[in-house]
C-alpha positions as CSV (number, residue, x, y, z in Angstrom):
1,M,-6.6,-203.0,43.2
2,L,-8.3,-199.7,44.2
3,T,-6.1,-198.4,46.8
4,E,-6.6,-195.3,48.9
5,K,-4.0,-193.4,47.0
6,S,-5.8,-194.2,43.7
7,R,-9.2,-193.2,45.1
8,H,-7.9,-189.8,46.4
9,R,-5.8,-189.1,43.2
10,A,-9.0,-188.3,41.1
11,L,-10.9,-186.0,43.5
12,P,-8.6,-183.0,43.6
13,K,-8.7,-182.5,39.7
14,R,-12.4,-183.3,39.1
15,G,-13.9,-182.8,42.6
16,L,-16.9,-184.6,43.8
17,Q,-18.3,-184.9,40.3
18,V,-15.5,-187.3,39.2
19,P,-16.9,-190.3,37.3
20,L,-16.2,-193.7,38.4
21,K,-14.7,-194.6,35.0
22,E,-12.0,-192.0,35.6
23,I,-11.2,-193.2,39.2
24,A,-10.9,-196.6,37.7
25,R,-8.7,-195.5,35.0
26,R,-6.3,-193.6,37.4
27,A,-6.2,-196.7,39.5
28,G,-5.4,-198.9,36.5
29,V,-8.4,-201.2,37.1
30,S,-11.4,-202.1,34.9
31,H,-14.2,-199.4,34.9
32,G,-16.6,-201.8,36.7
33,T,-14.2,-202.5,39.8
34,P,-15.1,-199.3,41.8
35,R,-18.8,-200.1,41.5
36,D,-18.1,-203.8,42.2
37,L,-16.2,-202.8,45.3
38,L,-18.2,-199.8,46.6
39,G,-21.5,-199.8,44.9
40,T,-21.9,-196.1,43.9
41,R,-19.9,-193.0,43.3
42,E,-21.4,-191.5,46.4
43,A,-20.2,-194.6,48.5
44,L,-16.7,-194.0,47.2
45,I,-16.8,-190.3,48.1
46,D,-18.0,-191.1,51.5
47,E,-15.0,-193.4,51.9
48,V,-12.5,-190.9,50.7
49,V,-13.8,-188.1,52.8
50,T,-14.0,-190.2,55.9
51,E,-10.2,-191.3,55.1
52,R,-9.1,-187.8,54.7
53,A,-10.9,-186.6,57.7
54,A,-9.4,-189.3,59.9
55,G,-5.9,-188.6,58.5
56,L,-6.3,-184.9,59.3
57,L,-7.6,-185.6,62.9
58,D,-4.8,-187.9,63.5
59,G,-2.3,-185.3,62.5
60,V,-4.0,-182.7,64.7
61,A,-4.0,-185.2,67.7
62,R,-0.2,-186.1,67.3
63,R,0.6,-182.2,67.2
64,A,-1.5,-181.8,70.4
65,W,0.2,-184.6,72.2
66,A,3.7,-183.4,71.1
67,R,2.9,-179.9,72.5
68,R,1.5,-181.3,75.7
69,D,4.8,-183.3,76.2
70,T,7.1,-180.0,75.7
């Protein structure tokens, strides 16, 4: 399975130019799986960036709410 963690693992080392084959290797899936699931490397990158941004914004919102309550 191509998990969120496996998708995110390859980007810090190779950046946005990471090949789908490397992402698949790190995820432990066949080299065609990322393409089958997402279509293109760009679609994968869009998904990873969106997930990371959502996580960062969630953290900021939690800290803001925590400060508001004190």
